[in-house]
PDBQT receptor file of N, H, CA, C and O in Angstrom, charges set to zero:
ATOM      1  N   LEU A   1       0.547  -1.258  -0.379  1.00  0.00    +0.000 N 
ATOM      2  CA  LEU A   1      -0.134   0.219  -0.166  1.00  0.00    +0.000 C 
ATOM      3  C   LEU A   1       0.790   1.039   0.362  1.00  0.00    +0.000 C 
ATOM      4  O   LEU A   1       1.411   1.127   1.421  1.00  0.00    +0.000 OA
ATOM      5  N   GLU A   2       0.661   2.063  -1.445  1.00  0.00    +0.000 N 
ATOM      6  H   GLU A   2       0.157   1.992  -2.305  1.00  0.00    +0.000 HD
ATOM      7  CA  GLU A   2       1.401   3.343  -1.013  1.00  0.00    +0.000 C 
ATOM      8  C   GLU A   2       1.112   4.810  -0.808  1.00  0.00    +0.000 C 
ATOM      9  O   GLU A   2       1.818   5.795  -0.596  1.00  0.00    +0.000 OA
ATOM     10  N   VAL A   3      -0.520   4.543  -0.983  1.00  0.00    +0.000 N 
ATOM     11  H   VAL A   3      -1.094   3.742  -1.154  1.00  0.00    +0.000 HD
ATOM     12  CA  VAL A   3      -1.196   6.254  -0.770  1.00  0.00    +0.000 C 
ATOM     13  C   VAL A   3      -2.156   5.246  -0.029  1.00  0.00    +0.000 C 
ATOM     14  O   VAL A   3      -2.400   4.074  -0.315  1.00  0.00    +0.000 OA
ATOM     15  N   LEU A   4      -2.635   6.028   1.007  1.00  0.00    +0.000 N 
ATOM     16  H   LEU A   4      -2.437   6.981   1.239  1.00  0.00    +0.000 HD
ATOM     17  CA  LEU A   4      -3.896   5.868   2.158  1.00  0.00    +0.000 C 
ATOM     18  C   LEU A   4      -4.439   7.281   2.430  1.00  0.00    +0.000 C 
ATOM     19  O   LEU A   4      -3.995   8.325   2.908  1.00  0.00    +0.000 OA
ATOM     20  N   ILE A   5      -5.332   6.943   2.030  1.00  0.00    +0.000 N 
ATOM     21  H   ILE A   5      -5.692   6.094   1.643  1.00  0.00    +0.000 HD
ATOM     22  CA  ILE A   5      -6.587   8.635   2.145  1.00  0.00    +0.000 C 
ATOM     23  C   ILE A   5      -7.828   8.554   2.973  1.00  0.00    +0.000 C 
ATOM     24  O   ILE A   5      -8.860   8.865   2.377  1.00  0.00    +0.000 OA
ATOM     25  N   ILE A   6      -7.950   8.168   4.335  1.00  0.00    +0.000 N 
ATOM     26  H   ILE A   6      -7.112   7.915   4.819  1.00  0.00    +0.000 HD
ATOM     27  CA  ILE A   6      -8.688   8.585   5.252  1.00  0.00    +0.000 C 
ATOM     28  C   ILE A   6      -9.292   9.088   5.690  1.00  0.00    +0.000 C 
ATOM     29  O   ILE A   6     -10.146   8.783   6.522  1.00  0.00    +0.000 OA
ATOM     30  N   ASN A   7      -8.984  10.118   5.201  1.00  0.00    +0.000 N 
ATOM     31  H   ASN A   7      -8.290  10.366   4.525  1.00  0.00    +0.000 HD
ATOM     32  CA  ASN A   7      -9.657  11.724   5.599  1.00  0.00    +0.000 C 
ATOM     33  C   ASN A   7     -11.180  11.691   5.462  1.00  0.00    +0.000 C 
ATOM     34  O   ASN A   7     -11.651  11.164   4.454  1.00  0.00    +0.000 OA
ATOM     35  N   ASN A   8     -12.057  12.253   6.469  1.00  0.00    +0.000 N 
ATOM     36  H   ASN A   8     -11.675  12.681   7.288  1.00  0.00    +0.000 HD
ATOM     37  CA  ASN A   8     -13.179  13.635   6.814  1.00  0.00    +0.000 C 
ATOM     38  C   ASN A   8     -13.943  11.732   7.274  1.00  0.00    +0.000 C 
ATOM     39  O   ASN A   8     -14.988  11.435   6.695  1.00  0.00    +0.000 OA
ATOM     40  N   ASN A   9     -13.338  10.703   8.240  1.00  0.00    +0.000 N 
ATOM     41  H   ASN A   9     -12.489  10.944   8.710  1.00  0.00    +0.000 HD
ATOM     42  CA  ASN A   9     -14.045   9.908   8.517  1.00  0.00    +0.000 C 
ATOM     43  C   ASN A   9     -14.277   9.555  10.094  1.00  0.00    +0.000 C 
ATOM     44  O   ASN A   9     -14.558   8.421  10.482  1.00  0.00    +0.000 OA
ATOM     45  N   LYS A  10     -14.080  10.983  11.170  1.00  0.00    +0.000 N 
ATOM     46  H   LYS A  10     -13.852  11.905  10.855  1.00  0.00    +0.000 HD
ATOM     47  CA  LYS A  10     -14.497  11.186  12.487  1.00  0.00    +0.000 C 
ATOM     48  C   LYS A  10     -13.406  10.201  13.286  1.00  0.00    +0.000 C 
ATOM     49  O   LYS A  10     -13.771   9.529  14.250  1.00  0.00    +0.000 OA
ATOM     50  N   LEU A  11     -11.907  10.179  12.746  1.00  0.00    +0.000 N 
ATOM     51  H   LEU A  11     -11.611  10.725  11.962  1.00  0.00    +0.000 HD
ATOM     52  CA  LEU A  11     -11.348   9.291  14.045  1.00  0.00    +0.000 C 
ATOM     53  C   LEU A  11     -10.888   9.525  14.320  1.00  0.00    +0.000 C 
ATOM     54  O   LEU A  11      -9.994  10.003  13.622  1.00  0.00    +0.000 OA
ATOM     55  N   VAL A  12     -10.800   9.547  15.445  1.00  0.00    +0.000 N 
ATOM     56  H   VAL A  12     -11.526   9.159  16.012  1.00  0.00    +0.000 HD
ATOM     57  CA  VAL A  12      -9.343   9.965  16.990  1.00  0.00    +0.000 C 
ATOM     58  C   VAL A  12      -7.960   9.077  17.353  1.00  0.00    +0.000 C 
ATOM     59  O   VAL A  12      -7.360   9.039  18.427  1.00  0.00    +0.000 OA
ATOM     60  N   SER A  13      -7.760   8.618  16.530  1.00  0.00    +0.000 N 
ATOM     61  H   SER A  13      -8.247   8.648  15.657  1.00  0.00    +0.000 HD
ATOM     62  CA  SER A  13      -6.436   8.318  16.471  1.00  0.00    +0.000 C 
ATOM     63  C   SER A  13      -5.989   7.509  15.188  1.00  0.00    +0.000 C 
ATOM     64  O   SER A  13      -6.763   7.470  14.232  1.00  0.00    +0.000 OA
ATOM     65  N   LEU A  14      -4.839   6.898  15.135  1.00  0.00    +0.000 N 
ATOM     66  H   LEU A  14      -4.210   6.929  15.912  1.00  0.00    +0.000 HD
ATOM     67  CA  LEU A  14      -4.573   6.124  14.574  1.00  0.00    +0.000 C 
ATOM     68  C   LEU A  14      -4.055   4.907  15.347  1.00  0.00    +0.000 C 
ATOM     69  O   LEU A  14      -3.769   4.696  16.525  1.00  0.00    +0.000 OA
ATOM     70  N   PRO A  15      -4.049   4.181  14.204  1.00  0.00    +0.000 N 
ATOM     71  CA  PRO A  15      -3.641   2.478  15.413  1.00  0.00    +0.000 C 
ATOM     72  C   PRO A  15      -1.275   2.734  15.450  1.00  0.00    +0.000 C 
ATOM     73  O   PRO A  15      -0.395   3.456  14.981  1.00  0.00    +0.000 OA
ATOM     74  N   GLU A  16      -1.425   1.779  16.169  1.00  0.00    +0.000 N 
ATOM     75  H   GLU A  16      -2.140   1.193  16.550  1.00  0.00    +0.000 HD
ATOM     76  CA  GLU A  16       0.272   1.664  16.204  1.00  0.00    +0.000 C 
ATOM     77  C   GLU A  16       1.057   1.443  15.510  1.00  0.00    +0.000 C 
ATOM     78  O   GLU A  16       2.214   1.806  15.293  1.00  0.00    +0.000 OA
ATOM     79  N   GLU A  17      -0.226   0.230  14.805  1.00  0.00    +0.000 N 
ATOM     80  H   GLU A  17      -1.165  -0.065  14.981  1.00  0.00    +0.000 HD
ATOM     81  CA  GLU A  17       0.704  -0.268  13.757  1.00  0.00    +0.000 C 
ATOM     82  C   GLU A  17       1.128   0.023  12.445  1.00  0.00    +0.000 C 
ATOM     83  O   GLU A  17       1.923  -0.614  11.754  1.00  0.00    +0.000 OA
ATOM     84  N   ILE A  18       0.412   1.224  12.134  1.00  0.00    +0.000 N 
ATOM     85  H   ILE A  18      -0.234   1.742  12.695  1.00  0.00    +0.000 HD
ATOM     86  CA  ILE A  18       0.641   2.326  11.034  1.00  0.00    +0.000 C 
ATOM     87  C   ILE A  18       2.340   1.820  10.602  1.00  0.00    +0.000 C 
ATOM     88  O   ILE A  18       2.497   1.549   9.412  1.00  0.00    +0.000 OA
ATOM     89  N   ASP A  19       2.997   1.752  11.093  1.00  0.00    +0.000 N 
ATOM     90  H   ASP A  19       2.870   1.973  12.060  1.00  0.00    +0.000 HD
ATOM     91  CA  ASP A  19       4.694   1.272  11.101  1.00  0.00    +0.000 C 
ATOM     92  C   ASP A  19       5.111   0.253   9.865  1.00  0.00    +0.000 C 
ATOM     93  O   ASP A  19       6.035   0.121   9.063  1.00  0.00    +0.000 OA
ATOM     94  N   GLN A  20       3.354  -0.644  10.345  1.00  0.00    +0.000 N 
ATOM     95  H   GLN A  20       2.603  -0.537  10.997  1.00  0.00    +0.000 HD
ATOM     96  CA  GLN A  20       3.132  -2.091   9.377  1.00  0.00    +0.000 C 
ATOM     97  C   GLN A  20       3.322  -1.376   8.165  1.00  0.00    +0.000 C 
ATOM     98  O   GLN A  20       4.148  -1.901   7.417  1.00  0.00    +0.000 OA
ATOM     99  N   LEU A  21       2.920  -0.577   7.853  1.00  0.00    +0.000 N 
ATOM    100  H   LEU A  21       2.249  -0.152   8.460  1.00  0.00    +0.000 HD
ATOM    101  CA  LEU A  21       3.245   0.057   6.735  1.00  0.00    +0.000 C 
ATOM    102  C   LEU A  21       4.138   0.398   5.197  1.00  0.00    +0.000 C 
ATOM    103  O   LEU A  21       3.955   1.212   4.292  1.00  0.00    +0.000 OA
ATOM    104  N   GLU A  22       4.966  -0.465   5.398  1.00  0.00    +0.000 N 
ATOM    105  H   GLU A  22       5.115  -1.126   6.132  1.00  0.00    +0.000 HD
ATOM    106  CA  GLU A  22       6.949   0.597   5.168  1.00  0.00    +0.000 C 
ATOM    107  C   GLU A  22       6.627   0.727   3.873  1.00  0.00    +0.000 C 
ATOM    108  O   GLU A  22       7.705   0.850   3.292  1.00  0.00    +0.000 OA
ATOM    109  N   LYS A  23       5.684   0.773   3.028  1.00  0.00    +0.000 N 
ATOM    110  H   LYS A  23       4.808   0.673   3.500  1.00  0.00    +0.000 HD
ATOM    111  CA  LYS A  23       5.829   1.617   1.261  1.00  0.00    +0.000 C 
ATOM    112  C   LYS A  23       5.242   2.880   1.424  1.00  0.00    +0.000 C 
ATOM    113  O   LYS A  23       5.792   3.934   1.103  1.00  0.00    +0.000 OA
ATOM    114  N   LEU A  24       3.959   2.763   1.997  1.00  0.00    +0.000 N 
ATOM    115  H   LEU A  24       3.512   1.907   2.258  1.00  0.00    +0.000 HD
ATOM    116  CA  LEU A  24       3.519   4.091   2.299  1.00  0.00    +0.000 C 
ATOM    117  C   LEU A  24       4.297   5.760   2.039  1.00  0.00    +0.000 C 
ATOM    118  O   LEU A  24       5.038   6.366   2.812  1.00  0.00    +0.000 OA
ATOM    119  N   ILE A  25       3.853   6.129   0.817  1.00  0.00    +0.000 N 
ATOM    120  H   ILE A  25       3.250   5.636   0.189  1.00  0.00    +0.000 HD
ATOM    121  CA  ILE A  25       4.065   7.366   0.752  1.00  0.00    +0.000 C 
ATOM    122  C   ILE A  25       3.279   8.132   0.804  1.00  0.00    +0.000 C 
ATOM    123  O   ILE A  25       3.714   9.210   1.207  1.00  0.00    +0.000 OA
ATOM    124  N   GLU A  26       1.858   8.112   0.495  1.00  0.00    +0.000 N 
ATOM    125  H   GLU A  26       1.504   7.236   0.167  1.00  0.00    +0.000 HD
ATOM    126  CA  GLU A  26       1.475   9.557   1.075  1.00  0.00    +0.000 C 
ATOM    127  C   GLU A  26      -0.110   9.133   1.861  1.00  0.00    +0.000 C 
ATOM    128  O   GLU A  26      -0.843   8.228   1.463  1.00  0.00    +0.000 OA
ATOM    129  N   LEU A  27      -0.383  10.015   3.022  1.00  0.00    +0.000 N 
ATOM    130  H   LEU A  27       0.212  10.751   3.345  1.00  0.00    +0.000 HD
ATOM    131  CA  LEU A  27      -1.004   9.475   3.806  1.00  0.00    +0.000 C 
ATOM    132  C   LEU A  27      -2.081  10.890   4.086  1.00  0.00    +0.000 C 
ATOM    133  O   LEU A  27      -1.607  11.993   4.360  1.00  0.00    +0.000 OA
ATOM    134  N   ASP A  28      -3.129  10.715   4.001  1.00  0.00    +0.000 N 
ATOM    135  H   ASP A  28      -3.514   9.819   3.778  1.00  0.00    +0.000 HD
ATOM    136  CA  ASP A  28      -4.169  11.815   4.829  1.00  0.00    +0.000 C 
ATOM    137  C   ASP A  28      -4.763  11.658   5.318  1.00  0.00    +0.000 C 
ATOM    138  O   ASP A  28      -5.494  10.724   4.988  1.00  0.00    +0.000 OA
ATOM    139  N   VAL A  29      -5.021  12.282   6.402  1.00  0.00    +0.000 N 
ATOM    140  H   VAL A  29      -4.427  13.040   6.670  1.00  0.00    +0.000 HD
ATOM    141  CA  VAL A  29      -5.944  11.991   7.208  1.00  0.00    +0.000 C 
ATOM    142  C   VAL A  29      -6.554  13.136   7.932  1.00  0.00    +0.000 C 
ATOM    143  O   VAL A  29      -6.898  13.199   9.112  1.00  0.00    +0.000 OA
ATOM    144  N   SER A  30      -6.628  14.164   6.852  1.00  0.00    +0.000 N 
ATOM    145  H   SER A  30      -6.348  14.113   5.893  1.00  0.00    +0.000 HD
ATOM    146  CA  SER A  30      -7.457  15.180   6.633  1.00  0.00    +0.000 C 
ATOM    147  C   SER A  30      -9.159  15.374   7.873  1.00  0.00    +0.000 C 
ATOM    148  O   SER A  30      -9.961  14.441   7.827  1.00  0.00    +0.000 OA
ATOM    149  N   THR A  31      -9.399  16.306   8.606  1.00  0.00    +0.000 N 
ATOM    150  H   THR A  31      -8.747  17.064   8.643  1.00  0.00    +0.000 HD
ATOM    151  CA  THR A  31     -10.947  16.871   8.360  1.00  0.00    +0.000 C 
ATOM    152  C   THR A  31     -11.231  14.758   9.299  1.00  0.00    +0.000 C 
ATOM    153  O   THR A  31     -11.712  13.698   8.899  1.00  0.00    +0.000 OA
ATOM    154  N   ASN A  32     -10.512  15.295  10.724  1.00  0.00    +0.000 N 
ATOM    155  H   ASN A  32     -10.121  16.156  11.049  1.00  0.00    +0.000 HD
ATOM    156  CA  ASN A  32     -11.166  14.070  11.538  1.00  0.00    +0.000 C 
ATOM    157  C   ASN A  32     -10.688  14.775  12.606  1.00  0.00    +0.000 C 
ATOM    158  O   ASN A  32     -10.396  15.950  12.826  1.00  0.00    +0.000 OA
ATOM    159  N   ASP A  33     -10.685  13.546  13.327  1.00  0.00    +0.000 N 
ATOM    160  H   ASP A  33     -10.922  12.591  13.148  1.00  0.00    +0.000 HD
ATOM    161  CA  ASP A  33     -10.488  14.306  15.516  1.00  0.00    +0.000 C 
ATOM    162  C   ASP A  33      -9.187  13.843  15.930  1.00  0.00    +0.000 C 
ATOM    163  O   ASP A  33      -9.108  13.291  17.028  1.00  0.00    +0.000 OA
ATOM    164  N   ILE A  34      -8.747  13.903  15.629  1.00  0.00    +0.000 N 
ATOM    165  H   ILE A  34      -8.811  14.352  14.738  1.00  0.00    +0.000 HD
ATOM    166  CA  ILE A  34      -7.126  13.376  16.224  1.00  0.00    +0.000 C 
ATOM    167  C   ILE A  34      -6.426  14.048  16.894  1.00  0.00    +0.000 C 
ATOM    168  O   ILE A  34      -5.844  15.095  16.608  1.00  0.00    +0.000 OA
ATOM    169  N   THR A  35      -6.453  13.434  17.885  1.00  0.00    +0.000 N 
ATOM    170  H   THR A  35      -6.926  12.585  18.117  1.00  0.00    +0.000 HD
ATOM    171  CA  THR A  35      -5.520  14.404  18.822  1.00  0.00    +0.000 C 
ATOM    172  C   THR A  35      -3.944  14.301  18.917  1.00  0.00    +0.000 C 
ATOM    173  O   THR A  35      -3.063  15.017  19.393  1.00  0.00    +0.000 OA
ATOM    174  N   GLN A  36      -3.988  12.933  18.164  1.00  0.00    +0.000 N 
ATOM    175  H   GLN A  36      -4.703  12.352  17.777  1.00  0.00    +0.000 HD
ATOM    176  CA  GLN A  36      -1.942  12.715  18.683  1.00  0.00    +0.000 C 
ATOM    177  C   GLN A  36      -1.940  11.932  17.570  1.00  0.00    +0.000 C 
ATOM    178  O   GLN A  36      -3.043  11.405  17.424  1.00  0.00    +0.000 OA
ATOM    179  N   LEU A  37      -0.655  11.451  16.184  1.00  0.00    +0.000 N 
ATOM    180  H   LEU A  37       0.241  11.879  16.303  1.00  0.00    +0.000 HD
ATOM    181  CA  LEU A  37       0.006  11.101  16.482  1.00  0.00    +0.000 C 
ATOM    182  C   LEU A  37       0.397   9.323  16.362  1.00  0.00    +0.000 C 
ATOM    183  O   LEU A  37      -0.729   8.859  16.185  1.00  0.00    +0.000 OA
ATOM    184  N   PRO A  38       1.268   8.248  16.366  1.00  0.00    +0.000 N 
ATOM    185  CA  PRO A  38       1.972   7.583  17.465  1.00  0.00    +0.000 C 
ATOM    186  C   PRO A  38       3.306   7.615  16.772  1.00  0.00    +0.000 C 
ATOM    187  O   PRO A  38       3.593   7.761  15.584  1.00  0.00    +0.000 OA
ATOM    188  N   TYR A  39       4.073   7.430  17.895  1.00  0.00    +0.000 N 
ATOM    189  H   TYR A  39       3.840   7.311  18.860  1.00  0.00    +0.000 HD
ATOM    190  CA  TYR A  39       5.461   7.747  17.137  1.00  0.00    +0.000 C 
ATOM    191  C   TYR A  39       5.838   7.116  16.269  1.00  0.00    +0.000 C 
ATOM    192  O   TYR A  39       6.774   7.506  15.572  1.00  0.00    +0.000 OA
ATOM    193  N   GLN A  40       5.074   5.694  16.015  1.00  0.00    +0.000 N 
ATOM    194  H   GLN A  40       4.313   5.378  16.581  1.00  0.00    +0.000 HD
ATOM    195  CA  GLN A  40       6.003   4.696  14.607  1.00  0.00    +0.000 C 
ATOM    196  C   GLN A  40       5.679   5.169  13.778  1.00  0.00    +0.000 C 
ATOM    197  O   GLN A  40       6.101   4.733  12.707  1.00  0.00    +0.000 OA
ATOM    198  N   ILE A  41       4.240   6.969  13.757  1.00  0.00    +0.000 N 
ATOM    199  H   ILE A  41       3.897   7.324  14.627  1.00  0.00    +0.000 HD
ATOM    200  CA  ILE A  41       4.358   7.238  11.745  1.00  0.00    +0.000 C 
ATOM    201  C   ILE A  41       5.914   7.400  11.704  1.00  0.00    +0.000 C 
ATOM    202  O   ILE A  41       6.246   7.262  10.526  1.00  0.00    +0.000 OA
ATOM    203  N   GLY A  42       7.235   7.683  12.652  1.00  0.00    +0.000 N 
ATOM    204  H   GLY A  42       6.966   7.796  13.608  1.00  0.00    +0.000 HD
ATOM    205  CA  GLY A  42       8.260   8.154  12.377  1.00  0.00    +0.000 C 
ATOM    206  C   GLY A  42       9.351   7.613  11.214  1.00  0.00    +0.000 C 
ATOM    207  O   GLY A  42      10.121   8.001  10.335  1.00  0.00    +0.000 OA
ATOM    208  N   SER A  43       8.742   6.238  11.990  1.00  0.00    +0.000 N 
ATOM    209  H   SER A  43       8.116   5.923  12.704  1.00  0.00    +0.000 HD
ATOM    210  CA  SER A  43       9.668   5.050  10.907  1.00  0.00    +0.000 C 
ATOM    211  C   SER A  43       9.275   4.901   8.959  1.00  0.00    +0.000 C 
ATOM    212  O   SER A  43       9.866   4.540   7.941  1.00  0.00    +0.000 OA
ATOM    213  N   LEU A  44       7.697   5.532   9.419  1.00  0.00    +0.000 N 
ATOM    214  H   LEU A  44       7.217   5.825  10.246  1.00  0.00    +0.000 HD
ATOM    215  CA  LEU A  44       7.665   4.988   7.876  1.00  0.00    +0.000 C 
ATOM    216  C   LEU A  44       9.046   5.840   6.462  1.00  0.00    +0.000 C 
ATOM    217  O   LEU A  44       8.831   6.961   6.001  1.00  0.00    +0.000 OA
ATOM    218  N   GLN A  45      10.248   5.036   6.071  1.00  0.00    +0.000 N 
ATOM    219  H   GLN A  45      10.422   4.126   6.446  1.00  0.00    +0.000 HD
ATOM    220  CA  GLN A  45      11.268   5.913   6.216  1.00  0.00    +0.000 C 
ATOM    221  C   GLN A  45      10.713   6.870   4.083  1.00  0.00    +0.000 C 
ATOM    222  O   GLN A  45      11.220   7.850   3.538  1.00  0.00    +0.000 OA
ATOM    223  N   TYR A  46       8.977   5.459   3.333  1.00  0.00    +0.000 N 
ATOM    224  H   TYR A  46       8.565   4.663   3.776  1.00  0.00    +0.000 HD
ATOM    225  CA  TYR A  46       9.345   6.520   2.284  1.00  0.00    +0.000 C 
ATOM    226  C   TYR A  46       7.583   7.787   1.831  1.00  0.00    +0.000 C 
ATOM    227  O   TYR A  46       6.961   8.352   0.931  1.00  0.00    +0.000 OA
ATOM    228  N   LEU A  47       7.672   7.401   3.880  1.00  0.00    +0.000 N 
ATOM    229  H   LEU A  47       8.177   6.941   4.611  1.00  0.00    +0.000 HD
ATOM    230  CA  LEU A  47       6.273   8.754   3.554  1.00  0.00    +0.000 C 
ATOM    231  C   LEU A  47       6.527  10.143   3.169  1.00  0.00    +0.000 C 
ATOM    232  O   LEU A  47       7.104  10.845   3.999  1.00  0.00    +0.000 OA
ATOM    233  N   ARG A  48       6.104  10.784   1.758  1.00  0.00    +0.000 N 
ATOM    234  H   ARG A  48       5.635  10.214   1.084  1.00  0.00    +0.000 HD
ATOM    235  CA  ARG A  48       6.605  12.377   1.394  1.00  0.00    +0.000 C 
ATOM    236  C   ARG A  48       5.867  13.032   2.263  1.00  0.00    +0.000 C 
ATOM    237  O   ARG A  48       6.103  13.864   3.140  1.00  0.00    +0.000 OA
ATOM    238  N   THR A  49       4.890  12.481   1.843  1.00  0.00    +0.000 N 
ATOM    239  H   THR A  49       4.698  11.806   1.131  1.00  0.00    +0.000 HD
ATOM    240  CA  THR A  49       3.349  13.394   2.052  1.00  0.00    +0.000 C 
ATOM    241  C   THR A  49       2.537  12.880   3.346  1.00  0.00    +0.000 C 
ATOM    242  O   THR A  49       2.024  11.761   3.323  1.00  0.00    +0.000 OA
ATOM    243  N   LEU A  50       2.407  13.891   4.713  1.00  0.00    +0.000 N 
ATOM    244  H   LEU A  50       2.825  14.800   4.732  1.00  0.00    +0.000 HD
ATOM    245  CA  LEU A  50       1.050  13.284   5.187  1.00  0.00    +0.000 C 
ATOM    246  C   LEU A  50      -0.058  14.786   5.860  1.00  0.00    +0.000 C 
ATOM    247  O   LEU A  50       0.272  15.499   6.806  1.00  0.00    +0.000 OA
ATOM    248  N   ASN A  51      -0.864  14.872   5.356  1.00  0.00    +0.000 N 
ATOM    249  H   ASN A  51      -1.133  14.292   4.587  1.00  0.00    +0.000 HD
ATOM    250  CA  ASN A  51      -1.996  15.957   5.575  1.00  0.00    +0.000 C 
ATOM    251  C   ASN A  51      -2.951  15.184   7.024  1.00  0.00    +0.000 C 
ATOM    252  O   ASN A  51      -3.571  14.154   7.285  1.00  0.00    +0.000 OA
ATOM    253  N   ILE A  52      -2.575  16.395   7.619  1.00  0.00    +0.000 N 
ATOM    254  H   ILE A  52      -2.071  17.232   7.408  1.00  0.00    +0.000 HD
ATOM    255  CA  ILE A  52      -2.761  16.521   9.098  1.00  0.00    +0.000 C 
ATOM    256  C   ILE A  52      -3.938  17.685   9.217  1.00  0.00    +0.000 C 
ATOM    257  O   ILE A  52      -4.377  17.966  10.333  1.00  0.00    +0.000 OA
ATOM    258  N   ARG A  53      -4.445  18.369   7.997  1.00  0.00    +0.000 N 
ATOM    259  H   ARG A  53      -4.088  18.141   7.091  1.00  0.00    +0.000 HD
ATOM    260  CA  ARG A  53      -5.462  19.007   8.537  1.00  0.00    +0.000 C 
ATOM    261  C   ARG A  53      -6.367  18.932   9.522  1.00  0.00    +0.000 C 
ATOM    262  O   ARG A  53      -6.755  17.890  10.049  1.00  0.00    +0.000 OA
ATOM    263  N   ARG A  54      -6.773  20.230   9.825  1.00  0.00    +0.000 N 
ATOM    264  H   ARG A  54      -6.457  21.077   9.397  1.00  0.00    +0.000 HD
ATOM    265  CA  ARG A  54      -8.277  19.947  10.313  1.00  0.00    +0.000 C 
ATOM    266  C   ARG A  54      -8.783  19.139  11.943  1.00  0.00    +0.000 C 
ATOM    267  O   ARG A  54      -9.893  19.065  12.470  1.00  0.00    +0.000 OA
ATOM    268  N   ASN A  55      -7.173  18.526  12.472  1.00  0.00    +0.000 N 
ATOM    269  H   ASN A  55      -6.271  18.586  12.044  1.00  0.00    +0.000 HD
ATOM    270  CA  ASN A  55      -7.444  17.866  13.239  1.00  0.00    +0.000 C 
ATOM    271  C   ASN A  55      -7.380  18.646  14.645  1.00  0.00    +0.000 C 
ATOM    272  O   ASN A  55      -7.507  19.871  14.644  1.00  0.00    +0.000 OA
ATOM    273  N   MET A  56      -7.232  18.116  15.541  1.00  0.00    +0.000 N 
ATOM    274  H   MET A  56      -7.128  17.121  15.541  1.00  0.00    +0.000 HD
ATOM    275  CA  MET A  56      -7.126  18.571  16.501  1.00  0.00    +0.000 C 
ATOM    276  C   MET A  56      -5.476  18.478  16.835  1.00  0.00    +0.000 C 
ATOM    277  O   MET A  56      -5.253  19.091  17.879  1.00  0.00    +0.000 OA
ATOM    278  N   ILE A  57      -4.170  17.853  16.218  1.00  0.00    +0.000 N 
ATOM    279  H   ILE A  57      -4.350  17.355  15.369  1.00  0.00    +0.000 HD
ATOM    280  CA  ILE A  57      -3.125  18.489  16.978  1.00  0.00    +0.000 C 
ATOM    281  C   ILE A  57      -2.169  19.555  17.146  1.00  0.00    +0.000 C 
ATOM    282  O   ILE A  57      -2.065  20.632  16.560  1.00  0.00    +0.000 OA
ATOM    283  N   ILE A  58      -1.625  19.131  17.890  1.00  0.00    +0.000 N 
ATOM    284  H   ILE A  58      -1.710  18.256  18.367  1.00  0.00    +0.000 HD
ATOM    285  CA  ILE A  58      -0.824  19.871  19.412  1.00  0.00    +0.000 C 
ATOM    286  C   ILE A  58       0.447  19.761  18.554  1.00  0.00    +0.000 C 
ATOM    287  O   ILE A  58       0.934  20.559  17.754  1.00  0.00    +0.000 OA
ATOM    288  N   GLU A  59       0.793  18.696  18.902  1.00  0.00    +0.000 N 
ATOM    289  H   GLU A  59       0.398  18.047  19.553  1.00  0.00    +0.000 HD
ATOM    290  CA  GLU A  59       2.443  18.891  18.846  1.00  0.00    +0.000 C 
ATOM    291  C   GLU A  59       2.729  17.039  17.585  1.00  0.00    +0.000 C 
ATOM    292  O   GLU A  59       2.224  15.918  17.526  1.00  0.00    +0.000 OA
ATOM    293  N   LEU A  60       3.395  17.518  17.141  1.00  0.00    +0.000 N 
ATOM    294  H   LEU A  60       3.804  18.429  17.188  1.00  0.00    +0.000 HD
ATOM    295  CA  LEU A  60       4.455  16.155  16.835  1.00  0.00    +0.000 C 
ATOM    296  C   LEU A  60       4.931  15.317  17.887  1.00  0.00    +0.000 C 
ATOM    297  O   LEU A  60       4.950  15.562  19.093  1.00  0.00    +0.000 OA
ATOM    298  N   PRO A  61       5.476  13.868  17.023  1.00  0.00    +0.000 N 
ATOM    299  CA  PRO A  61       5.472  12.577  17.804  1.00  0.00    +0.000 C 
ATOM    300  C   PRO A  61       7.440  12.950  17.797  1.00  0.00    +0.000 C 
ATOM    301  O   PRO A  61       7.968  12.640  16.729  1.00  0.00    +0.000 OA
ATOM    302  N   THR A  62       8.171  13.404  18.615  1.00  0.00    +0.000 N 
ATOM    303  H   THR A  62       7.742  13.656  19.483  1.00  0.00    +0.000 HD
ATOM    304  CA  THR A  62       9.935  13.258  17.892  1.00  0.00    +0.000 C 
ATOM    305  C   THR A  62      10.165  11.719  17.346  1.00  0.00    +0.000 C 
ATOM    306  O   THR A  62      10.048  10.542  17.688  1.00  0.00    +0.000 OA
ATOM    307  N   GLY A  63      10.358  12.115  16.834  1.00  0.00    +0.000 N 
ATOM    308  H   GLY A  63      10.453  13.071  16.555  1.00  0.00    +0.000 HD
ATOM    309  CA  GLY A  63      11.290  10.728  15.910  1.00  0.00    +0.000 C 
ATOM    310  C   GLY A  63      12.034  11.235  15.009  1.00  0.00    +0.000 C 
ATOM    311  O   GLY A  63      12.565  12.301  15.321  1.00  0.00    +0.000 OA
ATOM    312  N   LYS A  64      12.304  10.725  13.744  1.00  0.00    +0.000 N 
ATOM    313  H   LYS A  64      11.873   9.859  13.491  1.00  0.00    +0.000 HD
ATOM    314  CA  LYS A  64      13.333   9.909  12.021  1.00  0.00    +0.000 C 
ATOM    315  C   LYS A  64      11.679  11.461  11.207  1.00  0.00    +0.000 C 
ATOM    316  O   LYS A  64      10.545  11.142  11.563  1.00  0.00    +0.000 OA
ATOM    317  N   TYR A  65      11.721  12.149  10.746  1.00  0.00    +0.000 N 
ATOM    318  H   TYR A  65      12.643  12.407  10.457  1.00  0.00    +0.000 HD
ATOM    319  CA  TYR A  65      11.593  12.688  10.025  1.00  0.00    +0.000 C 
ATOM    320  C   TYR A  65      11.918  13.481   8.641  1.00  0.00    +0.000 C 
ATOM    321  O   TYR A  65      11.060  14.194   8.122  1.00  0.00    +0.000 OA
TER     322      TYR A  65
């Protein structure tokens, strides 16, 4: 899976297992109710586009970006 678009779904979180999507290039979780991102998102080495607009995220997890 290289592109995952799950915007506008009233999500409140992403699973910690997001790092299993090793080939993910684009992730769009915009327009949800997410308050924080799992730190595992930093291990997605191919991720180039991350859309987190219109969520409740205050800070990004520390990690490799």
